[in-house]
KELOFI-143705 format. One record per atom (N, C-alpha, C): x, z, y. Coordinates in steps of 0.05 Angstrom, whole numbers, plus 5000, padded with zeros to 4 digits. Each point is the difference from the previous one (the first is absolute). Layout:
N
(pt (X Z Y))
...
END
This chain:
308
(pt (9201 3578 3416))
(pt (4976 5006 5013))
(pt (5002 5027 5006))
(pt (5003 5009 5030))
(pt (4994 5033 5003))
(pt (4976 5008 4992))
(pt (4992 5023 4997))
(pt (4978 5018 4996))
(pt (4978 4990 5022))
(pt (5014 5008 5029))
(pt (4977 4991 5020))
(pt (4988 4967 4999))
(pt (5022 4983 4991))
(pt (4988 4977 4997))
(pt (4976 4995 4979))
(pt (5010 5009 4979))
(pt (4982 4999 4979))
(pt (4974 5012 5003))
(pt (5000 5021 5016))
(pt (4979 5017 5011))
(pt (4975 4980 5012))
(pt (5014 4980 5019))
(pt (4989 4987 5021))
(pt (4988 4978 4985))
(pt (5010 4990 4980))
(pt (4996 4973 4981))
(pt (4977 5007 4982))
(pt (5006 5027 4993))
(pt (4974 5007 4981))
(pt (4975 5007 5015))
(pt (5005 5013 5028))
(pt (4976 5003 5009))
(pt (4982 4972 5008))
(pt (5018 4979 5011))
(pt (4986 4971 5000))
(pt (4984 4992 4982))
(pt (5016 5005 4979))
(pt (4988 4987 4963))
(pt (4972 5017 5001))
(pt (4995 5025 5000))
(pt (4982 5018 4997))
(pt (4978 4999 5022))
(pt (5005 4996 5027))
(pt (4988 4998 5024))
(pt (4978 4964 4996))
(pt (5015 4985 4988))
(pt (4987 4978 4995))
(pt (4982 4996 4973))
(pt (5007 5017 4988))
(pt (4983 5004 4972))
(pt (4976 5012 5012))
(pt (5000 5029 5015))
(pt (4975 5016 5008))
(pt (4988 4978 5019))
(pt (5007 4985 5014))
(pt (4985 4988 5019))
(pt (4983 4973 4986))
(pt (5010 4987 4978))
(pt (4998 4982 4989))
(pt (4980 4998 4973))
(pt (5005 5025 4992))
(pt (4989 5002 4970))
(pt (4983 5024 4998))
(pt (4998 5016 5017))
(pt (4992 5030 4996))
(pt (4974 5000 5021))
(pt (4972 5003 4997))
(pt (4975 5005 5015))
(pt (5013 5027 5018))
(pt (4987 5000 5031))
(pt (5003 5027 5011))
(pt (4998 5019 4981))
(pt (5009 5028 5014))
(pt (4999 5024 4989))
(pt (4978 5014 5012))
(pt (4984 5004 4981))
(pt (4972 5014 4999))
(pt (5001 5031 5017))
(pt (4993 5003 5020))
(pt (5001 5019 5019))
(pt (4995 5029 4986))
(pt (5015 5022 5005))
(pt (4997 5026 4988))
(pt (4999 5018 5020))
(pt (4984 5022 4987))
(pt (4993 5025 5019))
(pt (5029 5017 5010))
(pt (4999 5010 5019))
(pt (5023 5005 5008))
(pt (5023 4988 5020))
(pt (5021 5014 5009))
(pt (5018 4984 5021))
(pt (5006 4975 4978))
(pt (5017 4980 5025))
(pt (5012 4980 4981))
(pt (5023 5002 4988))
(pt (5008 4982 4976))
(pt (5017 5006 4987))
(pt (5030 4997 5023))
(pt (5020 5009 4990))
(pt (5025 4999 5017))
(pt (5021 4980 4990))
(pt (4990 4990 4981))
(pt (5012 4967 4998))
(pt (4985 4985 4988))
(pt (5000 4972 5013))
(pt (4984 4967 4988))
(pt (5005 5002 4973))
(pt (4985 4983 4985))
(pt (5003 4995 4969))
(pt (5030 4990 4997))
(pt (5007 4984 5016))
(pt (5025 4987 4992))
(pt (5023 5008 5004))
(pt (4997 5025 5017))
(pt (5015 5018 5003))
(pt (5003 5019 4981))
(pt (4989 5008 4981))
(pt (4995 5018 4977))
(pt (5014 4985 4980))
(pt (4987 4971 4989))
(pt (5015 4983 4991))
(pt (5025 4997 5001))
(pt (5016 4997 5024))
(pt (5031 4992 5003))
(pt (5010 5026 4994))
(pt (4989 5026 5001))
(pt (5010 5026 4995))
(pt (5013 5005 4976))
(pt (4966 4995 4986))
(pt (5001 5005 4971))
(pt (5018 4979 4990))
(pt (5004 4971 4998))
(pt (5018 4985 4989))
(pt (5020 5010 5008))
(pt (5019 5002 5020))
(pt (5022 5009 5014))
(pt (5006 5030 4980))
(pt (4986 5019 4993))
(pt (5004 5019 4991))
(pt (5006 5005 4963))
(pt (5001 4974 4986))
(pt (5006 4994 4975))
(pt (5025 4997 4995))
(pt (5015 4996 5022))
(pt (5028 4991 4993))
(pt (5009 5030 4983))
(pt (5023 4996 4981))
(pt (5013 5021 4989))
(pt (5020 5019 5018))
(pt (5010 4988 5021))
(pt (5017 5011 5015))
(pt (4981 5027 5017))
(pt (4973 5008 4992))
(pt (4993 5019 5010))
(pt (4995 5018 4979))
(pt (5009 5018 4995))
(pt (4993 5021 4980))
(pt (4976 5012 4986))
(pt (4983 4997 5015))
(pt (4974 5015 5004))
(pt (4984 4989 5027))
(pt (4977 5010 4999))
(pt (4979 4993 5018))
(pt (5012 5010 5026))
(pt (5004 5033 4993))
(pt (5012 5010 5026))
(pt (5022 4991 5010))
(pt (5015 4983 4986))
(pt (5026 4993 5007))
(pt (4993 4976 5020))
(pt (4980 4986 4993))
(pt (4994 4978 5011))
(pt (4989 5009 5030))
(pt (4983 5021 4999))
(pt (4983 5004 5019))
(pt (5020 5012 5024))
(pt (5023 5015 4989))
(pt (5019 5011 5023))
(pt (5017 4976 5006))
(pt (5010 4978 4989))
(pt (5003 4975 5010))
(pt (4981 4980 5028))
(pt (4980 4997 4988))
(pt (4976 4993 5013))
(pt (4996 5018 5030))
(pt (5010 5029 4997))
(pt (4991 5013 5022))
(pt (5030 5000 5028))
(pt (5019 4995 4980))
(pt (5025 5001 5021))
(pt (5009 4972 5005))
(pt (4993 4981 4987))
(pt (5008 4975 4997))
(pt (4985 4974 5015))
(pt (4969 5001 4992))
(pt (4983 4987 5001))
(pt (4974 5005 5025))
(pt (5005 5022 5014))
(pt (4982 5015 5016))
(pt (4995 4972 5019))
(pt (5021 4997 5008))
(pt (4998 4978 5032))
(pt (4979 4972 4987))
(pt (4994 4997 4978))
(pt (4987 4976 4985))
(pt (4972 5009 4996))
(pt (4989 5025 4993))
(pt (4980 5012 4998))
(pt (4996 5028 5021))
(pt (4996 5000 5026))
(pt (4997 5013 5014))
(pt (4979 5026 4997))
(pt (4979 4989 4978))
(pt (4973 5021 4998))
(pt (5008 5006 4971))
(pt (5024 5011 4989))
(pt (5004 5005 4967))
(pt (4982 5023 4993))
(pt (4987 5000 4980))
(pt (4988 5023 4998))
(pt (5016 5020 4976))
(pt (4990 5023 4994))
(pt (5013 5014 4981))
(pt (5000 4992 4969))
(pt (5022 5009 4987))
(pt (5000 4987 4975))
(pt (4972 5005 4984))
(pt (4990 5017 4998))
(pt (4972 5003 4984))
(pt (4979 4979 5015))
(pt (5000 4998 5023))
(pt (4984 4975 5011))
(pt (5004 4975 4994))
(pt (5027 4996 4995))
(pt (5009 4968 4993))
(pt (4994 5002 4969))
(pt (5000 5019 4988))
(pt (4993 4988 4973))
(pt (4973 5001 4995))
(pt (4977 5013 5013))
(pt (4978 4998 5003))
(pt (4997 4973 5006))
(pt (5014 4984 5021))
(pt (4995 4972 5007))
(pt (5005 4980 4974))
(pt (5027 5007 4990))
(pt (5010 4984 4978))
(pt (4983 4998 4974))
(pt (4983 5024 4993))
(pt (4981 4999 4981))
(pt (4975 4977 5007))
(pt (4997 5004 5024))
(pt (4972 4986 5011))
(pt (5009 4971 4993))
(pt (5026 4991 5008))
(pt (5004 4974 5004))
(pt (5018 4989 4966))
(pt (4986 5010 4980))
(pt (5006 4999 4975))
(pt (4995 4960 4990))
(pt (4971 4996 5006))
(pt (5000 4976 4995))
(pt (5013 4982 5021))
(pt (5008 5008 5023))
(pt (5007 4979 5026))
(pt (5030 4998 4990))
(pt (5016 5015 4989))
(pt (5025 5000 4991))
(pt (5005 4982 4977))
(pt (4974 5000 4975))
(pt (5004 4981 4990))
(pt (4998 4975 4999))
(pt (4974 4994 5023))
(pt (4997 4977 5004))
(pt (5020 4980 5013))
(pt (5017 5020 5020))
(pt (5024 4992 5015))
(pt (5025 4994 4973))
(pt (4997 5010 4983))
(pt (5021 4990 4982))
(pt (4995 4977 4988))
(pt (4971 4991 4993))
(pt (4992 4978 4987))
(pt (4994 4976 5016))
(pt (5000 5005 5035))
(pt (4999 4981 5014))
(pt (5029 4990 5005))
(pt (5017 5022 4999))
(pt (5036 4990 5001))
(pt (4995 4978 4971))
(pt (4993 5007 4980))
(pt (5001 4985 4977))
(pt (4996 4972 5001))
(pt (4974 4997 5011))
(pt (4991 4977 5006))
(pt (5012 4984 5020))
(pt (5019 5009 5025))
(pt (5014 4987 5014))
(pt (5026 4990 4980))
(pt (5003 5014 4987))
(pt (5030 4991 4984))
(pt (4991 4983 4980))
(pt (4971 4988 5001))
(pt (4998 4975 4973))
(pt (4993 5008 4976))
(pt (4988 5028 4996))
(pt (4995 5013 4973))
(pt (4980 4981 4987))
(pt (4979 4991 5012))
(pt (4981 4986 4987))
(pt (5011 4968 4992))
(pt (5023 4993 5001))
(pt (5011 4979 4987))
(pt (5021 5001 4971))
(pt (4998 5027 5003))
(pt (5018 5008 4978))
(pt (4995 4995 4972))
(pt (5014 4979 4980))
(pt (4993 4991 4979))
(pt (4998 5024 4978))
(pt (5005 5017 5003))
(pt (4995 5027 4979))
(pt (5011 5028 5016))
(pt (4985 5025 4987))
(pt (5015 5026 5019))
(pt (5004 5011 4966))
(pt (5022 5017 5011))
(pt (5009 5025 4982))
(pt (4977 5024 5005))
(pt (5003 5013 4973))
(pt (4984 5025 5002))
(pt (5011 5017 4986))
(pt (5004 5027 5013))
(pt (5012 5021 4985))
(pt (4994 5028 5005))
(pt (5000 5017 4985))
(pt (4993 5032 5006))
(pt (5020 5014 4999))
(pt (5000 5022 5017))
(pt (5026 5022 5002))
(pt (4980 5028 5004))
(pt (5018 5016 5000))
(pt (4991 5031 4993))
(pt (5009 5012 5034))
(pt (4981 5011 5007))
(pt (5005 5015 5029))
(pt (4996 5037 4999))
(pt (5023 5013 4995))
(pt (5000 5023 4990))
(pt (4990 5011 5026))
(pt (4978 5027 4999))
(pt (4997 5013 5019))
(pt (5006 5031 5002))
(pt (5014 5006 4973))
(pt (5010 5028 4998))
(pt (5016 5002 4974))
(pt (5011 5016 4995))
(pt (5013 5005 4979))
(pt (4979 5009 4971))
(pt (5013 4983 4983))
(pt (4981 4988 4978))
(pt (4997 5029 4982))
(pt (5024 5021 5010))
(pt (4995 5021 4979))
(pt (4992 5029 5016))
(pt (4987 4997 5026))
(pt (4992 5018 5017))
(pt (4972 5008 4986))
(pt (4992 5024 4997))
(pt (4975 5008 4994))
(pt (4971 4999 5025))
(pt (4977 4998 4991))
(pt (4982 4997 5028))
(pt (4993 4974 4993))
(pt (4978 5001 5027))
(pt (4988 4966 5003))
(pt (5015 4990 5018))
(pt (5019 5009 5018))
(pt (5011 4980 5014))
(pt (4976 4996 5027))
(pt (5012 4986 5017))
(pt (4983 4989 5027))
(pt (4984 4974 4998))
(pt (5001 4993 4975))
(pt (4978 4979 4990))
(pt (4981 4999 4978))
(pt (4987 5023 4996))
(pt (4993 5001 4980))
(pt (4973 4982 4996))
(pt (4997 4995 4970))
(pt (4974 4977 4993))
(pt (5017 4976 5006))
(pt (5021 4995 5018))
(pt (5006 4972 5008))
(pt (5028 4992 4987))
(pt (5026 5022 5003))
(pt (5023 4993 4994))
(pt (4996 5013 4970))
(pt (5019 5001 4978))
(pt (5001 5002 4970))
(pt (5023 5003 4986))
(pt (5004 5001 4986))
(pt (5027 4993 4983))
(pt (4998 4979 4985))
(pt (5022 4980 5008))
(pt (5002 4983 4978))
(pt (5028 4986 4999))
(pt (5003 4983 4982))
(pt (5026 4989 4996))
(pt (5015 4975 5010))
(pt (5019 4996 5002))
(pt (5008 4978 5013))
(pt (5031 4996 4989))
(pt (4997 4972 5001))
(pt (5030 4987 4988))
(pt (5019 5005 5013))
(pt (5002 5003 5027))
(pt (5016 5005 5018))
(pt (5009 5021 5006))
(pt (4985 5025 4989))
(pt (5007 5028 5013))
(pt (4992 5023 4980))
(pt (4988 4986 4976))
(pt (4984 5018 4978))
(pt (4976 5007 5008))
(pt (4993 5031 4995))
(pt (4984 5014 5009))
(pt (4995 5012 5027))
(pt (4983 4986 5013))
(pt (4991 5017 5034))
(pt (4973 5007 5000))
(pt (4998 5012 5021))
(pt (4976 5012 5010))
(pt (4992 4982 5023))
(pt (4982 4988 5009))
(pt (4994 4990 5017))
(pt (4980 4975 5002))
(pt (5006 4974 5009))
(pt (4986 4974 5000))
(pt (5010 4976 4985))
(pt (4985 4980 5000))
(pt (5004 4978 4987))
(pt (4997 4977 5020))
(pt (5024 4978 5011))
(pt (4997 4983 5018))
(pt (5001 4974 4981))
(pt (4987 4979 5009))
(pt (4996 4974 4991))
(pt (5007 4977 5027))
(pt (5028 4983 5000))
(pt (4994 4982 5016))
(pt (5002 4970 4994))
(pt (4986 4987 5020))
(pt (5006 4967 5000))
(pt (5018 4994 5018))
(pt (5019 4979 4996))
(pt (5012 4995 5014))
(pt (5012 4964 4999))
(pt (5001 4984 5019))
(pt (5010 4976 4994))
(pt (5032 4992 4998))
(pt (5002 4975 4982))
(pt (5026 4997 4998))
(pt (5024 5006 5018))
(pt (4987 4996 5032))
(pt (5015 5007 5019))
(pt (5006 5025 5003))
(pt (4981 5025 4990))
(pt (5003 5029 5012))
(pt (4973 5008 5011))
(pt (4987 4986 5010))
(pt (4976 5009 5021))
(pt (4980 5012 4978))
(pt (4995 5026 5012))
(pt (4976 5020 4986))
(pt (4982 4984 5006))
(pt (4980 4997 4978))
(pt (4973 4991 5008))
(pt (4978 5014 4988))
(pt (5009 5026 4990))
(pt (4976 5019 4990))
(pt (5008 5018 4986))
(pt (4986 5022 4999))
(pt (5009 5033 4986))
(pt (4981 5009 4997))
(pt (5003 5017 4979))
(pt (4979 5021 4996))
(pt (5010 5025 4986))
(pt (4990 5024 4998))
(pt (5011 5019 4987))
(pt (4977 5024 4986))
(pt (5006 5009 4978))
(pt (4988 5021 4988))
(pt (5015 5020 4991))
(pt (4987 5017 4976))
(pt (5020 5021 4985))
(pt (5021 4991 4991))
(pt (5022 5013 4995))
(pt (5017 4996 4986))
(pt (4994 4995 4970))
(pt (4976 5013 4990))
(pt (4999 5001 4970))
(pt (4983 4968 4997))
(pt (4994 4983 5022))
(pt (4985 4969 4996))
(pt (5022 4985 4988))
(pt (4990 4989 4989))
(pt (5008 4974 4986))
(pt (5008 4978 5025))
(pt (5021 4986 4992))
(pt (5009 4979 5017))
(pt (4974 4980 5003))
(pt (4990 4994 4969))
(pt (4981 4985 4994))
(pt (4972 5004 5021))
(pt (4993 5021 4998))
(pt (4977 5014 5010))
(pt (5001 4997 5035))
(pt (5021 5007 5013))
(pt (5007 4996 5027))
(pt (4997 4971 5012))
(pt (5013 4975 4981))
(pt (5006 4976 5006))
(pt (4972 4988 4997))
(pt (4985 5008 4982))
(pt (4967 4989 4996))
(pt (4987 5011 5024))
(pt (5000 5026 5007))
(pt (4986 5007 5024))
(pt (5010 4982 5029))
(pt (5025 4998 4999))
(pt (5008 4988 5022))
(pt (4994 4963 5001))
(pt (5006 4990 4976))
(pt (4986 4973 5000))
(pt (4969 4998 5006))
(pt (4985 5019 4987))
(pt (4969 5002 5000))
(pt (4989 4997 5034))
(pt (5018 5017 5013))
(pt (4999 4999 5032))
(pt (5008 4981 5011))
(pt (5018 4980 4994))
(pt (5008 4979 5009))
(pt (4981 4982 4995))
(pt (4986 5000 4975))
(pt (4975 4978 4994))
(pt (4983 5001 5022))
(pt (4992 5028 5002))
(pt (4972 5003 5014))
(pt (5007 5027 5015))
(pt (5015 4985 5030))
(pt (5010 5018 5008))
(pt (4976 5026 5022))
(pt (5007 5023 5000))
(pt (4986 5020 5013))
(pt (5013 5024 5016))
(pt (4988 5012 5017))
(pt (5018 5015 5020))
(pt (5007 5024 4979))
(pt (4995 5007 4977))
(pt (5006 5019 4990))
(pt (5033 5006 4992))
(pt (5015 4980 4998))
(pt (5023 4990 4995))
(pt (5015 4983 5020))
(pt (5008 5004 5023))
(pt (5007 4975 5017))
(pt (5031 4995 4995))
(pt (5013 5013 4984))
(pt (5025 4993 4997))
(pt (5006 4976 4977))
(pt (4979 4999 4984))
(pt (4992 4971 4981))
(pt (5014 4978 5007))
(pt (4996 4995 5028))
(pt (5006 4967 5006))
(pt (4983 4977 4987))
(pt (5009 4983 5000))
(pt (4990 4973 4997))
(pt (5005 4982 4977))
(pt (4993 4988 4982))
(pt (5009 4980 4985))
(pt (5014 4981 5008))
(pt (5025 4995 4989))
(pt (5013 4975 5008))
(pt (5001 4985 4972))
(pt (5014 4997 4980))
(pt (5003 4974 4984))
(pt (4988 5011 4973))
(pt (4986 5025 4998))
(pt (4990 5017 4979))
(pt (5024 4997 4978))
(pt (5023 4995 5004))
(pt (5013 5005 4973))
(pt (5021 5023 5002))
(pt (5007 5020 4989))
(pt (5009 5020 4999))
(pt (5018 5005 4987))
(pt (5034 5005 5003))
(pt (5015 5006 4988))
(pt (5009 5029 4991))
(pt (5001 5008 4978))
(pt (5000 5028 4993))
(pt (5021 5005 4971))
(pt (5002 5030 4999))
(pt (5019 5008 4979))
(pt (4982 5002 4976))
(pt (5012 5002 4979))
(pt (4980 5007 4970))
(pt (4986 5026 5001))
(pt (4998 5018 5023))
(pt (4982 5023 5004))
(pt (4975 4989 5004))
(pt (4993 4977 5006))
(pt (4972 4994 5011))
(pt (4990 4975 4979))
(pt (5020 4996 4979))
(pt (4993 4977 4977))
(pt (4977 5013 4986))
(pt (4986 4978 4988))
(pt (4981 5007 4979))
(pt (4984 4976 5002))
(pt (4995 4989 4978))
(pt (4978 4978 4996))
(pt (4975 5000 5007))
(pt (4990 5023 4991))
(pt (4974 4998 5009))
(pt (4994 5009 5023))
(pt (5019 5015 5018))
(pt (5002 5010 5029))
(pt (4999 4977 5027))
(pt (5020 4980 4983))
(pt (5013 4978 5017))
(pt (4968 4980 5003))
(pt (4987 5003 4978))
(pt (4982 4980 4995))
(pt (4974 5007 5010))
(pt (4998 5032 5006))
(pt (4978 5010 5014))
(pt (5007 4993 5025))
(pt (5019 5006 5011))
(pt (5007 4994 5027))
(pt (4999 4965 5009))
(pt (5000 4986 4987))
(pt (4996 4976 5005))
(pt (4977 4988 4995))
(pt (4986 5009 4984))
(pt (4972 4993 5001))
(pt (4986 5014 5019))
(pt (5007 5024 5011))
(pt (4981 5016 5019))
(pt (5008 4995 5030))
(pt (5026 4998 5006))
(pt (5009 5004 5020))
(pt (5019 4968 5013))
(pt (4994 4987 4973))
(pt (5022 4972 5010))
(pt (5031 5006 5003))
(pt (5009 5027 4990))
(pt (5027 5004 5011))
(pt (5012 4995 4970))
(pt (5027 4986 5003))
(pt (5018 4998 4982))
(pt (5022 5014 4992))
(pt (5004 5018 4981))
(pt (5018 5017 4994))
(pt (5025 4989 4989))
(pt (5022 5000 5012))
(pt (5021 4983 4977))
(pt (5021 5032 4996))
(pt (5005 5007 4975))
(pt (5008 5021 4994))
(pt (5015 4997 4971))
(pt (5021 5009 4997))
(pt (5012 4989 4974))
(pt (4983 5022 4985))
(pt (5002 4993 4972))
(pt (4982 5017 4985))
(pt (5012 5028 4987))
(pt (4981 5015 4992))
(pt (5017 5029 4991))
(pt (5006 4995 4969))
(pt (5018 5022 4998))
(pt (5011 4995 4965))
(pt (4983 5012 4984))
(pt (4995 4979 4981))
(pt (4983 5004 4984))
(pt (4969 4989 5002))
(pt (4992 4988 5024))
(pt (4981 4987 5000))
(pt (4992 4972 4989))
(pt (5026 4993 4986))
(pt (4993 4974 4982))
(pt (5004 4974 5023))
(pt (5002 5001 5024))
(pt (5003 4976 5019))
(pt (5034 5003 4998))
(pt (5010 4969 5003))
(pt (5030 5000 5005))
(pt (5003 4984 5019))
(pt (5020 5007 5021))
(pt (5010 4983 5023))
(pt (5028 5000 4998))
(pt (5014 4977 5007))
(pt (5028 4991 4993))
(pt (5015 5019 5016))
(pt (5028 5000 5001))
(pt (5017 5015 5012))
(pt (4999 4983 5026))
(pt (5001 4979 5005))
(pt (5002 4985 5028))
(pt (4974 5009 5018))
(pt (4974 5002 4987))
(pt (4979 5008 5012))
(pt (5003 5019 5009))
(pt (5007 5019 4983))
(pt (4998 5028 5008))
(pt (5022 5008 5028))
(pt (5022 4985 4996))
(pt (5017 5001 5019))
(pt (4998 4988 5039))
(pt (4981 4980 4991))
(pt (4987 4987 5019))
(pt (4976 5015 5015))
(pt (4986 5010 4986))
(pt (4980 5018 5016))
(pt (5015 5027 5009))
(pt (5019 5009 4986))
(pt (5015 5027 5003))
(pt (5011 4992 5038))
(pt (5015 4971 4996))
(pt (5017 4994 5024))
(pt (4981 5002 5021))
(pt (4974 4985 5001))
(pt (4980 4994 5019))
(pt (4984 5028 5011))
(pt (5000 5010 4980))
(pt (4986 5028 5007))
(pt (5017 5029 5006))
(pt (5030 4990 5004))
(pt (5015 5019 5017))
(pt (4994 5006 5023))
(pt (4984 4983 5018))
(pt (4999 5005 5027))
(pt (4978 5022 5006))
(pt (4983 5009 4981))
(pt (4990 5024 5005))
(pt (5014 5026 4990))
(pt (5019 5000 4983))
(pt (5014 5029 4994))
(pt (5015 4994 5028))
(pt (5015 4981 5013))
(pt (5016 5004 5029))
(pt (4977 5008 5019))
(pt (4975 4999 5000))
(pt (4985 5011 5023))
(pt (4996 5026 4992))
(pt (4993 5006 4980))
(pt (4998 5031 4992))
(pt (5022 5015 5002))
(pt (5019 4988 4999))
(pt (5037 5015 5004))
(pt (4993 5006 5034))
(pt (4995 4980 5014))
(pt (4998 5004 5021))
(pt (4976 5021 5015))
(pt (4979 4997 4986))
(pt (4981 5028 5006))
(pt (5015 5022 5001))
(pt (4999 5005 4971))
(pt (5019 5025 4994))
(pt (5021 5011 5016))
(pt (5018 4983 5007))
(pt (5018 5009 5016))
(pt (5011 5001 5031))
(pt (4993 4973 5006))
(pt (5004 4994 5029))
(pt (4974 5007 5011))
(pt (4979 5004 4991))
(pt (4974 5002 5014))
(pt (4993 5037 4989))
(pt (5013 5010 4977))
(pt (4992 5033 4999))
(pt (4980 4999 4984))
(pt (4993 4980 4988))
(pt (4976 5003 4978))
(pt (5002 5028 4977))
(pt (5030 4996 4989))
(pt (4999 5020 4979))
(pt (5000 5032 5013))
(pt (5010 4998 5028))
(pt (4996 5029 5003))
(pt (4974 5006 5016))
(pt (4971 4987 4994))
(pt (4981 5008 5011))
(pt (4995 5028 4986))
(pt (4984 5018 5014))
(pt (4993 5022 4992))
(pt (4974 5003 5007))
(pt (4974 4992 5000))
(pt (4977 4999 5018))
(pt (4984 5023 4994))
(pt (4987 5010 5018))
(pt (4985 5020 4997))
(pt (4968 4992 5005))
(pt (4998 4980 5010))
(pt (4968 4987 4997))
(pt (5011 4968 4986))
(pt (4970 4990 4988))
(pt (4998 4973 4994))
(pt (5004 4976 5026))
(pt (4982 5016 5021))
(pt (5002 4975 5020))
(pt (5021 4999 5010))
(pt (5020 5022 5003))
(pt (5021 4994 5021))
(pt (5017 4983 4980))
(pt (5006 5011 4976))
(pt (5019 4977 4981))
(pt (4993 4973 4998))
(pt (4967 4993 5001))
(pt (4995 4970 4996))
(pt (5009 4991 5030))
(pt (5001 5013 5023))
(pt (5000 4990 5022))
(pt (5031 4992 5003))
(pt (5023 5017 4989))
(pt (5025 4998 5007))
(pt (5006 4978 4976))
(pt (4987 4999 4978))
(pt (5003 4976 4984))
(pt (4994 4970 5008))
(pt (4982 4998 5017))
(pt (4995 4982 5015))
(pt (5017 4996 5019))
(pt (5009 5017 5013))
(pt (5020 4992 5022))
(pt (5026 4992 4986))
(pt (5003 5014 4979))
(pt (5029 4995 4987))
(pt (5000 4964 4989))
(pt (4972 4991 4992))
(pt (5001 4973 4992))
(pt (5004 4985 5030))
(pt (4984 5006 5022))
(pt (5001 4993 5027))
(pt (5028 4992 5003))
(pt (5016 5022 5000))
(pt (5030 5003 5011))
(pt (5015 4980 4983))
(pt (4994 4994 4972))
(pt (5015 4979 4986))
(pt (4995 4974 5010))
(pt (4972 4996 4999))
(pt (4996 4966 5015))
(pt (5014 4998 5030))
(pt (4991 5017 5015))
(pt (5017 5001 5027))
(pt (5024 4992 4997))
(pt (5015 5014 4987))
(pt (5030 4990 4993))
(pt (5004 4972 4996))
(pt (4982 4987 4977))
(pt (4998 4972 4994))
(pt (4997 4989 5019))
(pt (4977 5004 5012))
(pt (4997 4984 5028))
(pt (5021 5000 5014))
(pt (5006 5020 5013))
(pt (5026 4993 5018))
(pt (5029 4994 4990))
(pt (5006 4997 4976))
(pt (5023 4984 4985))
(pt (4990 4968 5000))
(pt (4974 4992 5001))
(pt (4996 4974 5003))
(pt (5001 4988 5020))
(pt (4991 5024 5036))
(pt (5004 4983 5010))
(pt (5026 4997 5015))
(pt (5019 5019 4984))
(pt (5034 4993 5010))
(pt (5008 4984 4971))
(pt (4986 4983 4986))
(pt (5014 4983 4982))
(pt (5023 5017 4983))
(pt (4987 5024 4995))
(pt (5023 5014 4977))
(pt (4987 5002 4977))
(pt (5012 5009 4984))
(pt (4987 5005 4975))
(pt (4979 5019 4997))
(pt (4972 4999 4989))
(pt (4975 5013 5006))
(pt (5015 5031 4986))
(pt (5015 5003 4981))
(pt (5002 5026 4997))
(pt (5018 5017 5004))
(pt (5016 4990 5018))
(pt (5025 5007 5012))
(pt (4995 5023 5023))
(pt (5002 5028 4989))
(pt (4989 5017 5019))
(pt (5021 5011 5016))
(pt (5029 4993 4986))
(pt (5021 5012 5015))
(pt (5007 4984 5024))
(pt (4993 4980 5004))
(pt (5008 4970 5014))
(pt (4981 5003 5025))
(pt (4977 5009 4990))
(pt (4976 5005 5017))
(pt (4999 5025 5024))
(pt (5011 5026 4989))
(pt (4994 5018 5018))
(pt (5019 5023 4989))
(pt (5014 5010 5014))
(pt (5022 5025 5000))
(pt (4988 5027 5018))
(pt (5005 5025 4990))
(pt (4999 5021 5014))
(pt (5019 5009 5015))
END
């Protein structure tokens, strides 16, 4: 698929979502927005490809290649303001696509966490996100300065919910917040998604008999996690391998977010902008799955779907 065809199909999906799932935008003082909400969603999602080295690089591409599709193209700072205002809409778009991909019928979901570095951990000073980003340790990257992300995916790889917190936050705390938001939805965390089967496959970092029992009792969420060393609980090697095999899908999705969708190169200056771009990455992932399904291709086959 060439970039222009991908852009058109993406816009059709975004426009359908905006017309059928979102209320009309409230009127705002001042001149009318240069871009419609569906156009903002389209550009926000398109801009997450790793082919673009930065936001500046993406905007140069838009100005030189896509201006015929967006004749009233605003300046880059104006577009970034539009993007931040549409954070909830981008989250809703990603979750709407997840519903169309059959997330509600999944027998279980795989849950895992990853680090999102926002600056060099050895640099002095408070950085761009003081009070939000901090120092934490990740098994994949070691000590990092930034944020911690938890993601839920179906066995097919559809992203069904996510949440972020400081890098020092534990996976257990972030997972509990995400699952509590699913149990009692509120506008505070639109990215949490909805409950599917209430069964979550995780690694041993989430394990703990008391923790698992508390989630089961309070949130009706069943965590299936290999016990940690020294916990006194025992699993057979076959059971550990089976859980590891089934939850490998979340590792694959996180790897795609890091590489193909540029998450590992995020250097946000404001939390609102980061959360909006994070929602756009999740939407791009689900868009690719949806387009692959329409073409009867393997859902995770990016190379077969799109090439620059």
